[in-house]
Backbone as CSV, one residue per row, in Angstrom:
resi,resn,N_x,N_y,N_z,CA_x,CA_y,CA_z,C_x,C_y,C_z
1,ASP,120.654,112.774,105.195,119.453,112.621,106.025,118.475,113.775,105.793
2,SER,118.961,114.916,105.334,118.064,116.052,105.140,117.459,116.094,103.739
3,ALA,117.785,115.142,102.889,117.196,115.099,101.549,115.706,114.798,101.662
4,SER,114.912,115.432,100.816,113.473,115.169,100.858,113.089,113.999,99.959
5,ALA,113.945,113.656,98.984,113.671,112.521,98.095,114.978,112.090,97.438
6,ILE,114.986,110.845,96.975,116.125,110.288,96.253,115.656,110.015,94.827
7,VAL,116.400,110.530,93.839,116.067,110.308,92.436,117.320,109.813,91.731
8,SER,117.204,108.706,91.016,118.326,108.152,90.267,117.788,107.626,88.942
9,LEU,118.257,108.195,87.845,117.817,107.787,86.515,118.995,107.152,85.785
10,TYR,118.917,105.875,85.527,119.984,105.116,84.871,121.282,105.253,85.671
11,GLY,121.227,104.951,86.939,122.329,105.214,87.852,123.496,104.257,87.794
12,ASP,123.480,103.237,86.969,124.560,102.259,86.891,124.944,101.756,88.287
13,GLU,126.166,102.029,88.714,126.643,101.559,90.021,125.920,102.225,91.189
14,ALA,125.240,103.325,90.954,124.538,104.033,92.034,123.160,103.445,92.329
15,THR,122.701,102.503,91.512,121.360,101.952,91.685,121.177,101.316,93.055
16,GLU,122.003,100.334,93.388,121.846,99.632,94.664,122.054,100.552,95.871
17,PRO,123.104,101.386,95.898,123.252,102.299,97.039,122.087,103.286,97.178
18,SER,121.546,103.745,96.048,120.403,104.674,96.112,119.186,103.995,96.715
19,LEU,118.909,102.770,96.280,117.783,102.018,96.825,117.959,101.777,98.327
20,ASN,119.144,101.313,98.706,119.398,101.008,100.116,119.335,102.253,100.990
21,PHE,119.861,103.368,100.489,119.828,104.620,101.244,118.387,105.078,101.458
22,ALA,117.588,105.044,100.389,116.179,105.451,100.502,115.416,104.532,101.448
23,ALA,115.676,103.229,101.356,114.982,102.270,102.223,115.379,102.469,103.678
24,SER,116.663,102.662,103.942,117.119,102.776,105.329,116.587,104.028,106.014
25,LEU,116.397,105.107,105.248,115.879,106.347,105.837,114.380,106.523,105.632
26,GLY,113.763,105.636,104.840,112.332,105.752,104.570,112.003,106.942,103.688
27,LYS,112.969,107.389,102.889,112.770,108.566,102.030,111.996,108.187,100.767
28,PRO,111.180,109.096,100.254,110.559,108.865,98.953,111.662,108.706,97.902
29,CYS,111.414,107.850,96.929,112.449,107.573,95.935,111.810,107.246,94.596
30,ALA,112.454,107.723,93.531,112.089,107.350,92.164,113.384,106.949,91.477
31,LEU,113.420,105.744,90.929,114.661,105.222,90.382,114.381,104.399,89.131
32,ILE,115.130,104.669,88.079,115.063,103.854,86.866,116.367,103.074,86.795
33,PRO,116.305,101.742,86.959,117.523,100.939,86.842,118.056,100.983,85.406
34,CYS,119.372,100.994,85.278,120.004,101.037,83.961,119.659,99.777,83.178
35,ASN,119.215,99.963,81.949,118.821,98.817,81.127,119.995,98.219,80.356
36,GLU,121.160,98.842,80.423,122.319,98.353,79.685,123.385,97.734,80.581
37,CYS,123.169,97.712,81.874,124.167,97.199,82.822,123.974,95.700,83.030
38,VAL,124.236,94.917,81.995,124.003,93.474,82.078,124.864,92.809,83.151
39,ARG,125.958,93.460,83.550,126.811,92.877,84.592,126.093,92.804,85.933
40,PHE,124.997,93.576,86.102,124.224,93.555,87.342,123.047,92.580,87.273
41,PHE,122.762,92.050,86.103,121.624,91.148,85.953,121.866,89.878,86.766
42,PRO,120.856,89.397,87.505,121.041,88.209,88.345,121.254,86.956,87.494
43,SER,122.056,86.042,88.001,122.392,84.832,87.236,121.170,83.960,86.969
44,GLN,120.189,83.956,87.869,119.015,83.102,87.695,118.029,83.653,86.656
45,ASN,118.122,84.946,86.307,117.236,85.537,85.308,117.977,86.707,84.680
46,GLN,118.768,86.441,83.665,119.649,87.450,83.087,118.927,88.315,82.064
47,THR,117.879,88.976,82.530,117.124,89.909,81.697,116.942,91.203,82.481
48,TYR,116.514,92.240,81.776,116.245,93.502,82.461,115.122,93.326,83.482
49,ASP,114.078,92.586,83.103,112.975,92.350,84.040,113.457,91.597,85.279
50,GLY,114.359,90.644,85.090,114.930,89.912,86.216,115.713,90.831,87.138
51,TYR,116.454,91.761,86.548,117.232,92.734,87.322,116.314,93.639,88.140
52,VAL,115.262,94.137,87.501,114.306,95.014,88.184,113.655,94.278,89.353
53,GLN,113.210,93.046,89.106,112.567,92.259,90.154,113.535,91.975,91.295
54,ALA,114.788,91.663,90.970,115.798,91.410,92.004,116.047,92.664,92.838
55,CYS,116.066,93.826,92.199,116.253,95.097,92.927,115.123,95.301,93.934
56,ILE,113.889,95.099,93.480,112.733,95.294,94.355,112.772,94.312,95.526
57,GLU,113.018,93.044,95.226,113.026,92.026,96.283,114.115,92.298,97.314
58,GLN,115.315,92.633,96.848,116.420,92.861,97.775,116.177,94.065,98.671
59,VAL,115.732,95.161,98.089,115.562,96.374,98.901,114.349,96.266,99.825
60,ASN,113.308,95.567,99.405,112.143,95.412,100.280,112.424,94.460,101.441
61,GLN,113.421,93.595,101.295,113.850,92.773,102.426,114.631,93.610,103.435
62,ARG,115.055,94.784,103.018,115.790,95.694,103.902,114.893,96.855,104.347
63,ARG,113.631,96.564,104.545,112.649,97.521,105.053,112.216,98.578,104.042
64,GLY,112.468,98.339,102.759,111.970,99.246,101.728,110.489,99.000,101.477
65,ARG,109.860,99.944,100.809,108.444,99.830,100.442,108.299,100.115,98.946
66,PHE,109.191,99.564,98.157,109.251,99.890,96.737,108.208,99.130,95.938
67,GLU,107.710,99.817,94.912,106.737,99.246,93.995,107.229,99.483,92.575
68,LEU,106.796,98.653,91.656,107.152,98.786,90.250,106.084,99.602,89.531
69,VAL,106.538,100.592,88.776,105.653,101.372,87.903,106.125,101.108,86.481
70,ASN,105.228,100.646,85.626,105.573,100.395,84.222,105.470,101.692,83.437
71,LEU,106.546,102.036,82.756,106.592,103.259,81.954,106.203,102.908,80.517
72,ILE,105.019,103.284,80.125,104.523,102.987,78.784,105.069,104.044,77.821
73,GLY,105.721,103.581,76.766,106.238,104.497,75.750,107.543,105.173,76.122
74,ALA,108.192,104.744,77.195,109.483,105.329,77.569,110.535,104.899,76.546
75,PRO,111.487,105.774,76.230,112.423,105.469,75.147,113.439,104.361,75.449
76,PHE,113.876,104.181,76.688,114.933,103.204,76.961,114.476,102.125,77.930
77,SER,114.096,102.506,79.114,113.680,101.548,80.139,112.191,101.648,80.348
78,ARG,111.616,100.535,80.750,110.164,100.533,80.973,109.821,100.359,82.446
79,ALA,110.821,100.517,83.324,110.588,100.283,84.747,111.010,101.495,85.572
80,LEU,110.154,101.853,86.490,110.442,102.896,87.471,110.157,102.293,88.836
81,LEU,111.142,102.313,89.715,110.952,101.818,91.070,110.630,103.012,91.952
82,VAL,109.523,102.907,92.681,109.044,104.040,93.467,108.813,103.612,94.907
83,GLN,109.327,104.428,95.819,108.987,104.292,97.234,108.223,105.558,97.596
84,PRO,106.912,105.441,97.802,106.118,106.641,98.083,106.434,107.207,99.472
85,PRO,106.080,108.457,99.679,106.272,109.026,101.021,105.457,108.236,102.037
86,LEU,105.987,108.124,103.215,105.296,107.436,104.304,104.291,108.392,104.919
87,PRO,103.016,108.014,105.030,102.043,108.900,105.668,102.475,109.221,107.100
88,SER,102.216,110.424,107.537,102.658,110.852,108.870,102.095,109.960,109.969
89,TRP,100.886,109.439,109.804,100.283,108.615,110.845,100.890,107.218,110.894
90,ALA,101.614,106.803,109.826,102.157,105.451,109.784,103.566,105.349,110.352
91,GLY,104.258,106.464,110.468,105.631,106.464,110.931,105.871,105.723,112.232
92,PRO,105.078,105.976,113.276,105.320,105.288,114.549,105.121,103.770,114.483
93,LEU,104.410,103.286,113.465,104.165,101.847,113.371,105.329,101.085,112.747
94,ILE,106.204,101.806,112.046,107.327,101.158,111.396,108.484,101.158,112.396
95,THR,108.691,100.027,113.013,109.757,99.898,114.011,110.523,98.621,113.755
96,GLU,111.564,98.426,114.504,112.328,97.181,114.397,111.447,95.977,114.727
97,ASP,110.471,96.158,115.644,109.613,95.041,116.039,108.741,94.553,114.888
98,ALA,108.510,95.393,113.891,107.655,94.996,112.773,108.282,93.859,111.970
99,THR,109.609,93.744,112.021,110.272,92.668,111.289,110.436,91.420,112.139
100,SER,110.021,91.487,113.379,110.167,90.353,114.288,109.204,89.241,113.914
101,MET,109.610,88.013,114.172,108.741,86.871,113.924,107.881,86.568,115.151
102,ASP,108.115,87.275,116.235,107.378,87.077,117.481,105.993,87.712,117.345
103,PRO,104.892,86.919,117.380,103.547,87.468,117.195,103.186,88.513,118.245
104,VAL,103.725,88.400,119.444,103.415,89.383,120.484,103.984,90.747,120.108
105,LYS,105.199,90.756,119.566,105.817,92.013,119.154,105.149,92.588,117.913
106,GLN,104.538,91.728,117.091,103.908,92.198,115.866,102.547,92.845,116.112
107,GLN,101.933,92.591,117.256,100.619,93.146,117.520,100.751,94.640,117.767
108,LYS,100.076,95.405,116.953,100.093,96.864,117.051,98.662,97.350,116.865
109,SER,98.426,98.536,117.352,97.140,99.149,117.046,97.408,100.263,116.055
110,LEU,96.456,100.509,115.220,96.604,101.499,114.174,95.464,102.490,114.266
111,ASN,95.791,103.739,114.457,94.801,104.800,114.451,94.915,105.532,113.127
112,VAL,93.941,105.326,112.271,93.948,105.950,110.954,93.045,107.179,111.007
113,PRO,93.547,108.323,110.537,92.722,109.538,110.542,91.425,109.342,109.766
114,LEU,90.370,109.966,110.246,89.043,109.850,109.658,89.031,110.248,108.189
115,ASP,89.761,111.304,107.825,89.752,111.738,106.426,90.383,110.696,105.500
116,VAL,91.339,109.904,106.002,91.934,108.839,105.200,90.895,107.752,104.941
117,LEU,90.144,107.390,105.971,89.094,106.387,105.801,88.027,106.868,104.832
118,LYS,87.671,108.134,104.914,86.682,108.690,103.980,87.200,108.618,102.550
119,GLU,88.481,108.988,102.362,89.090,108.952,101.038,89.070,107.555,100.453
120,MET,89.310,106.577,101.294,89.355,105.184,100.843,87.956,104.593,100.665
121,GLY,86.947,105.239,101.150,85.600,104.704,101.072,85.316,103.686,102.157
122,VAL,86.265,103.503,103.081,86.128,102.492,104.132,85.083,102.915,105.158
123,LEU,85.058,104.180,105.499,84.130,104.652,106.519,82.694,104.360,106.121
124,HIS,82.344,104.601,104.875,80.986,104.350,104.402,80.652,102.865,104.539
125,GLN,81.613,101.991,104.188,81.381,100.553,104.283,81.158,100.115,105.732
126,VAL,81.937,100.659,106.655,81.808,100.297,108.066,80.448,100.727,108.600
127,ILE,80.043,101.946,108.290,78.739,102.446,108.754,77.614,101.600,108.170
128,TRP,77.713,101.244,106.900,76.699,100.426,106.257,76.611,99.065,106.942
129,LYS,77.768,98.419,107.219,77.767,97.116,107.872,77.182,97.200,109.283
130,MET,77.456,98.282,109.975,76.887,98.468,111.326,75.376,98.594,111.243
131,GLU,74.900,99.303,110.252,73.462,99.491,110.077,72.771,98.158,109.736
132,VAL,73.393,97.373,108.868,72.847,96.066,108.496,72.791,95.160,109.737
133,ALA,73.841,95.170,110.527,73.888,94.342,111.743,72.810,94.781,112.715
134,ARG,72.594,96.076,112.826,71.555,96.592,113.737,70.162,96.153,113.282
135,GLN,69.928,96.132,111.984,68.630,95.739,111.447,68.357,94.262,111.677
136,ARG,69.367,93.449,111.759,69.198,92.007,111.980,68.798,91.691,113.405
137,GLU,69.079,92.575,114.341,68.783,92.307,115.758,67.320,92.282,116.048
């Protein structure tokens, strides 16, 4: 629980436990699935790409936030699974209720820091839209 990140490079049998551990604790993670472990390849798509996709789908169903990063020019594997750090303002929004199918439980309010909106360019768009709406009145 005190680890700051989970890193697994060609982890063989450690791939699935590493993904699940990172997802369950919400820890940042970088993982390269083993490209030679054909015994782990899913029966419906027995390729490395199928294995990578199955890893992402399974762990994200368990509250993971993993994304695929394509490694261009990497010598063995071309896939890196990454779970980025959770922004401090988003932590309280990730609860058991977020997985609920009940729309009442899913309704949340989100307070995003002003500097995040500025970074995203969203604040400028909102101000512009407000100004356009004011001019129409």
